[in-house]
PDB file with one MODEL, atoms N, CA, C and O in Angstrom:
MODEL        1
ATOM      1  N   MET A   1       0.851  -1.172   0.000  1.00  0.00           N
ATOM      2  CA  MET A   1       0.000   0.000   0.000  1.00  0.00           C
ATOM      3  C   MET A   1       0.895   1.233   0.000  1.00  0.00           C
ATOM      4  O   MET A   1       1.864   1.296   0.757  1.00  0.00           O
ATOM      5  N   LYS A   2       0.581   2.207  -0.837  1.00  0.00           N
ATOM      6  CA  LYS A   2       1.385   3.420  -0.953  1.00  0.00           C
ATOM      7  C   LYS A   2       0.649   4.618  -0.362  1.00  0.00           C
ATOM      8  O   LYS A   2      -0.577   4.705  -0.440  1.00  0.00           O
ATOM      9  N   CYS A   3       1.400   5.531   0.224  1.00  0.00           N
ATOM     10  CA  CYS A   3       0.840   6.781   0.739  1.00  0.00           C
ATOM     11  C   CYS A   3       0.338   7.597  -0.449  1.00  0.00           C
ATOM     12  O   CYS A   3       1.071   7.775  -1.422  1.00  0.00           O
ATOM     13  N   PRO A   4      -0.909   8.100  -0.388  1.00  0.00           N
ATOM     14  CA  PRO A   4      -1.431   8.867  -1.518  1.00  0.00           C
ATOM     15  C   PRO A   4      -0.772  10.236  -1.676  1.00  0.00           C
ATOM     16  O   PRO A   4      -0.924  10.873  -2.719  1.00  0.00           O
ATOM     17  N   HIS A   5      -0.049  10.693  -0.666  1.00  0.00           N
ATOM     18  CA  HIS A   5       0.573  12.015  -0.713  1.00  0.00           C
ATOM     19  C   HIS A   5       2.037  11.970  -1.136  1.00  0.00           C
ATOM     20  O   HIS A   5       2.473  12.789  -1.946  1.00  0.00           O
ATOM     21  N   CYS A   6       2.807  11.013  -0.591  1.00  0.00           N
ATOM     22  CA  CYS A   6       4.249  10.995  -0.873  1.00  0.00           C
ATOM     23  C   CYS A   6       4.708   9.744  -1.617  1.00  0.00           C
ATOM     24  O   CYS A   6       5.884   9.631  -1.961  1.00  0.00           O
ATOM     25  N   ASN A   7       3.786   8.794  -1.872  1.00  0.00           N
ATOM     26  CA  ASN A   7       4.064   7.591  -2.638  1.00  0.00           C
ATOM     27  C   ASN A   7       5.053   6.628  -1.969  1.00  0.00           C
ATOM     28  O   ASN A   7       5.667   5.805  -2.648  1.00  0.00           O
ATOM     29  N   ILE A   8       5.209   6.724  -0.649  1.00  0.00           N
ATOM     30  CA  ILE A   8       6.082   5.815   0.095  1.00  0.00           C
ATOM     31  C   ILE A   8       5.280   4.570   0.464  1.00  0.00           C
ATOM     32  O   ILE A   8       4.093   4.660   0.777  1.00  0.00           O
ATOM     33  N   ASP A   9       5.942   3.394   0.424  1.00  0.00           N
ATOM     34  CA  ASP A   9       5.280   2.152   0.822  1.00  0.00           C
ATOM     35  C   ASP A   9       4.954   2.195   2.315  1.00  0.00           C
ATOM     36  O   ASP A   9       5.813   2.502   3.141  1.00  0.00           O
ATOM     37  N   LEU A  10       3.697   1.882   2.647  1.00  0.00           N
ATOM     38  CA  LEU A  10       3.239   1.845   4.031  1.00  0.00           C
ATOM     39  C   LEU A  10       3.056   0.398   4.468  1.00  0.00           C
ATOM     40  O   LEU A  10       2.663  -0.444   3.660  1.00  0.00           O
ATOM     41  N   PRO A  11       3.336   0.092   5.744  1.00  0.00           N
ATOM     42  CA  PRO A  11       3.074  -1.261   6.229  1.00  0.00           C
ATOM     43  C   PRO A  11       1.578  -1.530   6.160  1.00  0.00           C
ATOM     44  O   PRO A  11       0.777  -0.707   6.603  1.00  0.00           O
ATOM     45  N   SER A  12       1.204  -2.666   5.613  1.00  0.00           N
ATOM     46  CA  SER A  12      -0.218  -2.965   5.465  1.00  0.00           C
ATOM     47  C   SER A  12      -0.470  -4.449   5.681  1.00  0.00           C
ATOM     48  O   SER A  12       0.449  -5.266   5.732  1.00  0.00           O
ATOM     49  N   GLN A  13      -1.743  -4.759   5.804  1.00  0.00           N
ATOM     50  CA  GLN A  13      -2.179  -6.148   5.940  1.00  0.00           C
ATOM     51  C   GLN A  13      -3.358  -6.373   5.000  1.00  0.00           C
ATOM     52  O   GLN A  13      -3.996  -5.419   4.553  1.00  0.00           O
ATOM     53  N   GLU A  14      -3.639  -7.621   4.708  1.00  0.00           N
ATOM     54  CA  GLU A  14      -4.729  -7.936   3.786  1.00  0.00           C
ATOM     55  C   GLU A  14      -6.014  -8.198   4.555  1.00  0.00           C
ATOM     56  O   GLU A  14      -6.013  -8.912   5.558  1.00  0.00           O
ATOM     57  N   CYS A  15      -7.109  -7.616   4.080  1.00  0.00           N
ATOM     58  CA  CYS A  15      -8.429  -7.854   4.668  1.00  0.00           C
ATOM     59  C   CYS A  15      -8.830  -9.298   4.390  1.00  0.00           C
ATOM     60  O   CYS A  15      -8.693  -9.777   3.264  1.00  0.00           O
ATOM     61  N   ARG A  16      -9.322  -9.990   5.408  1.00  0.00           N
ATOM     62  CA  ARG A  16      -9.734 -11.388   5.249  1.00  0.00           C
ATOM     63  C   ARG A  16     -11.015 -11.524   4.428  1.00  0.00           C
ATOM     64  O   ARG A  16     -11.280 -12.581   3.855  1.00  0.00           O
ATOM     65  N   GLU A  17     -11.802 -10.459   4.372  1.00  0.00           N
ATOM     66  CA  GLU A  17     -13.079 -10.520   3.670  1.00  0.00           C
ATOM     67  C   GLU A  17     -12.955 -10.168   2.188  1.00  0.00           C
ATOM     68  O   GLU A  17     -13.371 -10.948   1.332  1.00  0.00           O
ATOM     69  N   CYS A  18     -12.381  -8.987   1.875  1.00  0.00           N
ATOM     70  CA  CYS A  18     -12.357  -8.526   0.479  1.00  0.00           C
ATOM     71  C   CYS A  18     -10.953  -8.503  -0.129  1.00  0.00           C
ATOM     72  O   CYS A  18     -10.797  -8.195  -1.311  1.00  0.00           O
ATOM     73  N   HIS A  19      -9.932  -8.826   0.670  1.00  0.00           N
ATOM     74  CA  HIS A  19      -8.536  -8.913   0.233  1.00  0.00           C
ATOM     75  C   HIS A  19      -7.914  -7.565  -0.146  1.00  0.00           C
ATOM     76  O   HIS A  19      -6.893  -7.534  -0.833  1.00  0.00           O
ATOM     77  N   ALA A  20      -8.509  -6.464   0.285  1.00  0.00           N
ATOM     78  CA  ALA A  20      -7.927  -5.140   0.059  1.00  0.00           C
ATOM     79  C   ALA A  20      -6.744  -4.951   0.995  1.00  0.00           C
ATOM     80  O   ALA A  20      -6.674  -5.599   2.040  1.00  0.00           O
ATOM     81  N   ARG A  21      -5.816  -4.076   0.637  1.00  0.00           N
ATOM     82  CA  ARG A  21      -4.692  -3.742   1.501  1.00  0.00           C
ATOM     83  C   ARG A  21      -5.151  -2.656   2.472  1.00  0.00           C
ATOM     84  O   ARG A  21      -5.693  -1.634   2.049  1.00  0.00           O
ATOM     85  N   VAL A  22      -4.936  -2.872   3.769  1.00  0.00           N
ATOM     86  CA  VAL A  22      -5.373  -1.964   4.829  1.00  0.00           C
ATOM     87  C   VAL A  22      -4.145  -1.580   5.652  1.00  0.00           C
ATOM     88  O   VAL A  22      -3.315  -2.444   5.935  1.00  0.00           O
ATOM     89  N   PRO A  23      -4.002  -0.305   6.048  1.00  0.00           N
ATOM     90  CA  PRO A  23      -2.861   0.081   6.883  1.00  0.00           C
ATOM     91  C   PRO A  23      -2.762  -0.825   8.112  1.00  0.00           C
ATOM     92  O   PRO A  23      -3.779  -1.248   8.661  1.00  0.00           O
ATOM     93  N   MET A  24      -1.551  -1.115   8.532  1.00  0.00           N
ATOM     94  CA  MET A  24      -1.285  -2.045   9.619  1.00  0.00           C
ATOM     95  C   MET A  24      -2.051  -1.699  10.892  1.00  0.00           C
ATOM     96  O   MET A  24      -2.524  -2.602  11.581  1.00  0.00           O
ATOM     97  N   GLU A  25      -2.182  -0.429  11.217  1.00  0.00           N
ATOM     98  CA  GLU A  25      -2.859  -0.012  12.441  1.00  0.00           C
ATOM     99  C   GLU A  25      -4.361   0.183  12.243  1.00  0.00           C
ATOM    100  O   GLU A  25      -5.053   0.583  13.179  1.00  0.00           O
ATOM    101  N   GLY A  26      -4.882  -0.094  11.032  1.00  0.00           N
ATOM    102  CA  GLY A  26      -6.310   0.074  10.771  1.00  0.00           C
ATOM    103  C   GLY A  26      -7.145  -0.904  11.577  1.00  0.00           C
ATOM    104  O   GLY A  26      -6.806  -2.084  11.675  1.00  0.00           O
ATOM    105  N   LYS A  27      -8.229  -0.422  12.152  1.00  0.00           N
ATOM    106  CA  LYS A  27      -9.109  -1.284  12.941  1.00  0.00           C
ATOM    107  C   LYS A  27     -10.186  -1.922  12.071  1.00  0.00           C
ATOM    108  O   LYS A  27     -10.711  -2.986  12.398  1.00  0.00           O
ATOM    109  N   PHE A  28     -10.514  -1.252  10.944  1.00  0.00           N
ATOM    110  CA  PHE A  28     -11.531  -1.756  10.031  1.00  0.00           C
ATOM    111  C   PHE A  28     -11.051  -1.576   8.604  1.00  0.00           C
ATOM    112  O   PHE A  28     -10.274  -0.666   8.312  1.00  0.00           O
ATOM    113  N   CYS A  29     -11.514  -2.443   7.716  1.00  0.00           N
ATOM    114  CA  CYS A  29     -11.197  -2.328   6.290  1.00  0.00           C
ATOM    115  C   CYS A  29     -11.914  -1.106   5.731  1.00  0.00           C
ATOM    116  O   CYS A  29     -13.098  -0.904   5.998  1.00  0.00           O
ATOM    117  N   HIS A  30     -11.209  -0.298   4.962  1.00  0.00           N
ATOM    118  CA  HIS A  30     -11.796   0.916   4.396  1.00  0.00           C
ATOM    119  C   HIS A  30     -12.713   0.622   3.214  1.00  0.00           C
ATOM    120  O   HIS A  30     -13.445   1.509   2.773  1.00  0.00           O
ATOM    121  N   LEU A  31     -12.691  -0.595   2.694  1.00  0.00           N
ATOM    122  CA  LEU A  31     -13.575  -0.935   1.571  1.00  0.00           C
ATOM    123  C   LEU A  31     -14.841  -1.669   2.010  1.00  0.00           C
ATOM    124  O   LEU A  31     -15.945  -1.292   1.617  1.00  0.00           O
ATOM    125  N   CYS A  32     -14.686  -2.714   2.820  1.00  0.00           N
ATOM    126  CA  CYS A  32     -15.853  -3.519   3.181  1.00  0.00           C
ATOM    127  C   CYS A  32     -16.303  -3.333   4.629  1.00  0.00           C
ATOM    128  O   CYS A  32     -17.404  -3.752   4.986  1.00  0.00           O
ATOM    129  N   GLY A  33     -15.469  -2.712   5.469  1.00  0.00           N
ATOM    130  CA  GLY A  33     -15.845  -2.469   6.861  1.00  0.00           C
ATOM    131  C   GLY A  33     -15.566  -3.615   7.810  1.00  0.00           C
ATOM    132  O   GLY A  33     -15.914  -3.537   8.988  1.00  0.00           O
ATOM    133  N   ALA A  34     -14.941  -4.682   7.321  1.00  0.00           N
ATOM    134  CA  ALA A  34     -14.641  -5.824   8.191  1.00  0.00           C
ATOM    135  C   ALA A  34     -13.649  -5.413   9.274  1.00  0.00           C
ATOM    136  O   ALA A  34     -12.755  -4.600   9.040  1.00  0.00           O
ATOM    137  N   GLU A  35     -13.821  -5.988  10.462  1.00  0.00           N
ATOM    138  CA  GLU A  35     -12.899  -5.697  11.558  1.00  0.00           C
ATOM    139  C   GLU A  35     -11.558  -6.374  11.277  1.00  0.00           C
ATOM    140  O   GLU A  35     -11.504  -7.539  10.883  1.00  0.00           O
ATOM    141  N   MET A  36     -10.484  -5.626  11.486  1.00  0.00           N
ATOM    142  CA  MET A  36      -9.144  -6.147  11.234  1.00  0.00           C
ATOM    143  C   MET A  36      -8.556  -6.704  12.528  1.00  0.00           C
ATOM    144  O   MET A  36      -8.870  -6.202  13.608  1.00  0.00           O
ATOM    145  N   PRO A  37      -7.710  -7.729  12.443  1.00  0.00           N
ATOM    146  CA  PRO A  37      -7.073  -8.264  13.651  1.00  0.00           C
ATOM    147  C   PRO A  37      -6.078  -7.255  14.216  1.00  0.00           C
ATOM    148  O   PRO A  37      -5.523  -6.438  13.481  1.00  0.00           O
ATOM    149  N   VAL A  38      -5.860  -7.321  15.517  1.00  0.00           N
ATOM    150  CA  VAL A  38      -4.899  -6.445  16.174  1.00  0.00           C
ATOM    151  C   VAL A  38      -3.498  -6.901  15.797  1.00  0.00           C
ATOM    152  O   VAL A  38      -3.183  -8.081  15.949  1.00  0.00           O
ATOM    153  N   PRO A  39      -2.628  -5.984  15.299  1.00  0.00           N
ATOM    154  CA  PRO A  39      -1.260  -6.394  14.971  1.00  0.00           C
ATOM    155  C   PRO A  39      -0.556  -6.979  16.193  1.00  0.00           C
ATOM    156  O   PRO A  39      -0.813  -6.556  17.320  1.00  0.00           O
ATOM    157  N   GLU A  40       0.324  -7.945  15.975  1.00  0.00           N
ATOM    158  CA  GLU A  40       1.005  -8.631  17.075  1.00  0.00           C
ATOM    159  C   GLU A  40       1.730  -7.676  18.000  1.00  0.00           C
ATOM    160  O   GLU A  40       1.687  -7.855  19.217  1.00  0.00           O
ATOM    161  N   SER A  41       2.397  -6.664  17.459  1.00  0.00           N
ATOM    162  CA  SER A  41       3.147  -5.734  18.301  1.00  0.00           C
ATOM    163  C   SER A  41       2.219  -4.980  19.238  1.00  0.00           C
ATOM    164  O   SER A  41       2.592  -4.730  20.385  1.00  0.00           O
ATOM    165  N   ALA A  42       1.014  -4.604  18.790  1.00  0.00           N
ATOM    166  CA  ALA A  42       0.060  -3.903  19.639  1.00  0.00           C
ATOM    167  C   ALA A  42      -0.548  -4.850  20.665  1.00  0.00           C
ATOM    168  O   ALA A  42      -0.808  -4.454  21.801  1.00  0.00           O
ATOM    169  N   ALA A  43      -0.774  -6.094  20.271  1.00  0.00           N
ATOM    170  CA  ALA A  43      -1.356  -7.065  21.187  1.00  0.00           C
ATOM    171  C   ALA A  43      -0.406  -7.364  22.340  1.00  0.00           C
ATOM    172  O   ALA A  43      -0.847  -7.540  23.476  1.00  0.00           O
ATOM    173  N   GLU A  44       0.896  -7.424  22.059  1.00  0.00           N
ATOM    174  CA  GLU A  44       1.884  -7.718  23.091  1.00  0.00           C
ATOM    175  C   GLU A  44       1.973  -6.607  24.125  1.00  0.00           C
ATOM    176  O   GLU A  44       2.144  -6.883  25.313  1.00  0.00           O
ATOM    177  N   SER A  45       1.860  -5.349  23.691  1.00  0.00           N
ATOM    178  CA  SER A  45       2.019  -4.236  24.615  1.00  0.00           C
ATOM    179  C   SER A  45       0.704  -3.806  25.245  1.00  0.00           C
ATOM    180  O   SER A  45       0.705  -2.957  26.136  1.00  0.00           O
ATOM    181  N   GLY A  46      -0.407  -4.363  24.810  1.00  0.00           N
ATOM    182  CA  GLY A  46      -1.687  -4.055  25.408  1.00  0.00           C
ATOM    183  C   GLY A  46      -2.405  -2.911  24.723  1.00  0.00           C
ATOM    184  O   GLY A  46      -3.516  -3.115  24.234  1.00  0.00           O
ATOM    185  N   GLU A  47      -1.848  -1.750  24.662  1.00  0.00           N
ATOM    186  CA  GLU A  47      -2.505  -0.573  24.101  1.00  0.00           C
ATOM    187  C   GLU A  47      -1.698   0.037  22.967  1.00  0.00           C
ATOM    188  O   GLU A  47      -1.694   1.259  22.819  1.00  0.00           O
ATOM    189  N   GLY A  48      -1.034  -0.743  22.184  1.00  0.00           N
ATOM    190  CA  GLY A  48      -0.266  -0.201  21.082  1.00  0.00           C
ATOM    191  C   GLY A  48       1.014   0.475  21.542  1.00  0.00           C
ATOM    192  O   GLY A  48       1.591   1.269  20.798  1.00  0.00           O
ATOM    193  N   GLY A  49       1.473   0.175  22.765  1.00  0.00           N
ATOM    194  CA  GLY A  49       2.730   0.722  23.251  1.00  0.00           C
ATOM    195  C   GLY A  49       2.614   2.082  23.908  1.00  0.00           C
ATOM    196  O   GLY A  49       3.628   2.640  24.325  1.00  0.00           O
ATOM    197  N   ILE A  50       1.416   2.636  24.015  1.00  0.00           N
ATOM    198  CA  ILE A  50       1.247   3.944  24.630  1.00  0.00           C
ATOM    199  C   ILE A  50       0.702   3.756  26.034  1.00  0.00           C
ATOM    200  O   ILE A  50      -0.328   3.109  26.224  1.00  0.00           O
ATOM    201  N   ASP A  51       1.393   4.319  27.018  1.00  0.00           N
ATOM    202  CA  ASP A  51       0.936   4.243  28.401  1.00  0.00           C
ATOM    203  C   ASP A  51       0.418   5.615  28.805  1.00  0.00           C
ATOM    204  O   ASP A  51       1.197   6.493  29.177  1.00  0.00           O
ATOM    205  N   PHE A  52      -0.898   5.800  28.731  1.00  0.00           N
ATOM    206  CA  PHE A  52      -1.491   7.098  29.018  1.00  0.00           C
ATOM    207  C   PHE A  52      -1.443   7.457  30.497  1.00  0.00           C
ATOM    208  O   PHE A  52      -1.590   8.631  30.837  1.00  0.00           O
ATOM    209  N   SER A  53      -1.245   6.502  31.377  1.00  0.00           N
ATOM    210  CA  SER A  53      -1.228   6.796  32.808  1.00  0.00           C
ATOM    211  C   SER A  53       0.011   7.591  33.223  1.00  0.00           C
ATOM    212  O   SER A  53      -0.012   8.259  34.257  1.00  0.00           O
ATOM    213  N   ASP A  54       1.084   7.535  32.445  1.00  0.00           N
ATOM    214  CA  ASP A  54       2.315   8.229  32.798  1.00  0.00           C
ATOM    215  C   ASP A  54       2.499   9.573  32.106  1.00  0.00           C
ATOM    216  O   ASP A  54       3.519  10.230  32.319  1.00  0.00           O
ATOM    217  N   ARG A  55       1.545  10.002  31.285  1.00  0.00           N
ATOM    218  CA  ARG A  55       1.723  11.249  30.549  1.00  0.00           C
ATOM    219  C   ARG A  55       1.567  12.457  31.472  1.00  0.00           C
ATOM    220  O   ARG A  55       0.819  12.424  32.449  1.00  0.00           O
ATOM    221  N   VAL A  56       2.289  13.514  31.137  1.00  0.00           N
ATOM    222  CA  VAL A  56       2.210  14.774  31.867  1.00  0.00           C
ATOM    223  C   VAL A  56       1.661  15.809  30.886  1.00  0.00           C
ATOM    224  O   VAL A  56       2.250  16.055  29.833  1.00  0.00           O
ATOM    225  N   LEU A  57       0.533  16.410  31.243  1.00  0.00           N
ATOM    226  CA  LEU A  57      -0.090  17.385  30.359  1.00  0.00           C
ATOM    227  C   LEU A  57       0.636  18.719  30.403  1.00  0.00           C
ATOM    228  O   LEU A  57       1.304  19.042  31.385  1.00  0.00           O
ATOM    229  N   CYS A  58       0.503  19.488  29.335  1.00  0.00           N
ATOM    230  CA  CYS A  58       1.125  20.799  29.223  1.00  0.00           C
ATOM    231  C   CYS A  58       0.629  21.713  30.339  1.00  0.00           C
ATOM    232  O   CYS A  58      -0.537  21.656  30.730  1.00  0.00           O
ATOM    233  N   SER A  59       1.528  22.557  30.847  1.00  0.00           N
ATOM    234  CA  SER A  59       1.193  23.502  31.917  1.00  0.00           C
ATOM    235  C   SER A  59       0.253  24.596  31.444  1.00  0.00           C
ATOM    236  O   SER A  59      -0.508  25.147  32.239  1.00  0.00           O
ATOM    237  N   ASP A  60       0.296  24.918  30.154  1.00  0.00           N
ATOM    238  CA  ASP A  60      -0.573  25.949  29.593  1.00  0.00           C
ATOM    239  C   ASP A  60      -1.999  25.399  29.576  1.00  0.00           C
ATOM    240  O   ASP A  60      -2.255  24.386  28.925  1.00  0.00           O
ATOM    241  N   GLY A  61      -2.900  26.025  30.255  1.00  0.00           N
ATOM    242  CA  GLY A  61      -4.258  25.534  30.385  1.00  0.00           C
ATOM    243  C   GLY A  61      -5.047  25.453  29.095  1.00  0.00           C
ATOM    244  O   GLY A  61      -6.108  24.829  29.070  1.00  0.00           O
ATOM    245  N   THR A  62      -4.564  26.066  28.019  1.00  0.00           N
ATOM    246  CA  THR A  62      -5.285  26.042  26.748  1.00  0.00           C
ATOM    247  C   THR A  62      -4.677  25.093  25.727  1.00  0.00           C
ATOM    248  O   THR A  62      -5.227  24.934  24.637  1.00  0.00           O
ATOM    249  N   CYS A  63      -3.559  24.459  26.053  1.00  0.00           N
ATOM    250  CA  CYS A  63      -2.848  23.587  25.120  1.00  0.00           C
ATOM    251  C   CYS A  63      -3.253  22.129  25.336  1.00  0.00           C
ATOM    252  O   CYS A  63      -3.551  21.724  26.459  1.00  0.00           O
ATOM    253  N   ILE A  64      -3.262  21.343  24.255  1.00  0.00           N
ATOM    254  CA  ILE A  64      -3.629  19.926  24.334  1.00  0.00           C
ATOM    255  C   ILE A  64      -2.417  19.000  24.350  1.00  0.00           C
ATOM    256  O   ILE A  64      -2.578  17.779  24.348  1.00  0.00           O
ATOM    257  N   GLY A  65      -1.210  19.555  24.367  1.00  0.00           N
ATOM    258  CA  GLY A  65       0.009  18.751  24.280  1.00  0.00           C
ATOM    259  C   GLY A  65       0.376  18.051  25.574  1.00  0.00           C
ATOM    260  O   GLY A  65      -0.219  18.276  26.628  1.00  0.00           O
ATOM    261  N   VAL A  66       1.378  17.197  25.453  1.00  0.00           N
ATOM    262  CA  VAL A  66       1.952  16.504  26.605  1.00  0.00           C
ATOM    263  C   VAL A  66       3.437  16.833  26.671  1.00  0.00           C
ATOM    264  O   VAL A  66       4.041  17.222  25.672  1.00  0.00           O
ATOM    265  N   ILE A  67       4.009  16.678  27.836  1.00  0.00           N
ATOM    266  CA  ILE A  67       5.420  16.988  28.040  1.00  0.00           C
ATOM    267  C   ILE A  67       6.257  15.795  27.585  1.00  0.00           C
ATOM    268  O   ILE A  67       6.008  14.656  27.979  1.00  0.00           O
ATOM    269  N   ASN A  68       7.255  16.079  26.746  1.00  0.00           N
ATOM    270  CA  ASN A  68       8.115  15.009  26.234  1.00  0.00           C
ATOM    271  C   ASN A  68       9.303  14.772  27.155  1.00  0.00           C
ATOM    272  O   ASN A  68       9.390  15.368  28.229  1.00  0.00           O
ATOM    273  N   GLU A  69      10.222  13.899  26.735  1.00  0.00           N
ATOM    274  CA  GLU A  69      11.378  13.533  27.560  1.00  0.00           C
ATOM    275  C   GLU A  69      12.346  14.694  27.785  1.00  0.00           C
ATOM    276  O   GLU A  69      13.165  14.642  28.702  1.00  0.00           O
ATOM    277  N   ARG A  70      12.263  15.742  26.960  1.00  0.00           N
ATOM    278  CA  ARG A  70      13.125  16.914  27.138  1.00  0.00           C
ATOM    279  C   ARG A  70      12.503  17.969  28.053  1.00  0.00           C
ATOM    280  O   ARG A  70      13.128  18.993  28.330  1.00  0.00           O
ATOM    281  N   GLY A  71      11.270  17.724  28.527  1.00  0.00           N
ATOM    282  CA  GLY A  71      10.614  18.632  29.454  1.00  0.00           C
ATOM    283  C   GLY A  71       9.857  19.770  28.797  1.00  0.00           C
ATOM    284  O   GLY A  71       9.522  20.757  29.453  1.00  0.00           O
ATOM    285  N   VAL A  72       9.583  19.638  27.485  1.00  0.00           N
ATOM    286  CA  VAL A  72       8.824  20.665  26.786  1.00  0.00           C
ATOM    287  C   VAL A  72       7.579  20.047  26.163  1.00  0.00           C
ATOM    288  O   VAL A  72       7.515  18.838  25.943  1.00  0.00           O
ATOM    289  N   CYS A  73       6.595  20.889  25.883  1.00  0.00           N
ATOM    290  CA  CYS A  73       5.329  20.439  25.316  1.00  0.00           C
ATOM    291  C   CYS A  73       5.510  20.014  23.866  1.00  0.00           C
ATOM    292  O   CYS A  73       6.232  20.657  23.103  1.00  0.00           O
ATOM    293  N   THR A  74       4.848  18.923  23.495  1.00  0.00           N
ATOM    294  CA  THR A  74       4.935  18.419  22.125  1.00  0.00           C
ATOM    295  C   THR A  74       4.143  19.275  21.145  1.00  0.00           C
ATOM    296  O   THR A  74       4.380  19.190  19.940  1.00  0.00           O
ATOM    297  N   GLU A  75       3.209  20.098  21.620  1.00  0.00           N
ATOM    298  CA  GLU A  75       2.393  20.932  20.741  1.00  0.00           C
ATOM    299  C   GLU A  75       2.895  22.368  20.663  1.00  0.00           C
ATOM    300  O   GLU A  75       3.152  22.874  19.571  1.00  0.00           O
ATOM    301  N   CYS A  76       3.039  23.030  21.810  1.00  0.00           N
ATOM    302  CA  CYS A  76       3.370  24.462  21.806  1.00  0.00           C
ATOM    303  C   CYS A  76       4.842  24.742  22.068  1.00  0.00           C
ATOM    304  O   CYS A  76       5.310  25.852  21.815  1.00  0.00           O
ATOM    305  N   GLY A  77       5.585  23.756  22.571  1.00  0.00           N
ATOM    306  CA  GLY A  77       7.014  23.925  22.799  1.00  0.00           C
ATOM    307  C   GLY A  77       7.383  24.603  24.103  1.00  0.00           C
ATOM    308  O   GLY A  77       8.567  24.813  24.366  1.00  0.00           O
ATOM    309  N   LYS A  78       6.403  24.954  24.931  1.00  0.00           N
ATOM    310  CA  LYS A  78       6.693  25.619  26.208  1.00  0.00           C
ATOM    311  C   LYS A  78       7.268  24.617  27.200  1.00  0.00           C
ATOM    312  O   LYS A  78       6.874  23.451  27.198  1.00  0.00           O
ATOM    313  N   PRO A  79       8.199  25.060  28.052  1.00  0.00           N
ATOM    314  CA  PRO A  79       8.729  24.156  29.080  1.00  0.00           C
ATOM    315  C   PRO A  79       7.684  23.903  30.163  1.00  0.00           C
ATOM    316  O   PRO A  79       6.815  24.740  30.406  1.00  0.00           O
ATOM    317  N   TYR A  80       7.777  22.760  30.801  1.00  0.00           N
ATOM    318  CA  TYR A  80       6.846  22.386  31.852  1.00  0.00           C
ATOM    319  C   TYR A  80       7.139  23.188  33.104  1.00  0.00           C
ATOM    320  O   TYR A  80       8.281  23.233  33.562  1.00  0.00           O
ATOM    321  N   THR A  81       6.103  23.831  33.670  1.00  0.00           N
ATOM    322  CA  THR A  81       6.287  24.642  34.883  1.00  0.00           C
ATOM    323  C   THR A  81       5.793  23.958  36.126  1.00  0.00           C
ATOM    324  O   THR A  81       6.059  24.432  37.230  1.00  0.00           O
ATOM    325  N   GLY A  82       5.078  22.851  35.987  1.00  0.00           N
ATOM    326  CA  GLY A  82       4.613  22.108  37.142  1.00  0.00           C
ATOM    327  C   GLY A  82       3.204  22.442  37.560  1.00  0.00           C
ATOM    328  O   GLY A  82       2.645  21.761  38.420  1.00  0.00           O
ATOM    329  N   GLU A  83       2.618  23.454  36.990  1.00  0.00           N
ATOM    330  CA  GLU A  83       1.240  23.811  37.348  1.00  0.00           C
ATOM    331  C   GLU A  83       0.522  24.379  36.144  1.00  0.00           C
ATOM    332  O   GLU A  83       1.153  24.953  35.256  1.00  0.00           O
ATOM    333  N   SER A  84      -0.798  24.224  36.105  1.00  0.00           N
ATOM    334  CA  SER A  84      -1.584  24.800  35.015  1.00  0.00           C
ATOM    335  C   SER A  84      -1.776  26.278  35.254  1.00  0.00           C
ATOM    336  O   SER A  84      -1.903  26.730  36.392  1.00  0.00           O
ATOM    337  N   GLU A  85      -1.797  27.032  34.151  1.00  0.00           N
ATOM    338  CA  GLU A  85      -1.991  28.483  34.268  1.00  0.00           C
ATOM    339  C   GLU A  85      -3.439  28.823  34.339  1.00  0.00           C
ATOM    340  O   GLU A  85      -3.794  29.997  34.440  1.00  0.00           O
TER     341      GLU A  85
ENDMDL
END
C-alpha cells in the first residue's frame, strides 16, 4: 500500500473478507468495513505501546500537548512549569 501524498510504501495487511490492503494499524477495512485483527506488536504491549497513565499534560491551560522527555510540550514547545496556568 502506498501513501497517496508521498508515494512511500506503508506497512499494510490484507483484509480477510475482500482482500484489500489496509494500513497495519487500521481497525476496520476501508472498503468492506470488516474488523481487522490487532497487529502482534500492539497485542503484546496491550494498548499499542502507549501508556497514558504516565503522561504529563502541558502547563498551559489552553494547550492539548503533553510533556516530552526533554521537558517541553509536544504541541506548543513551552517548558513544563509544574502547574496549570
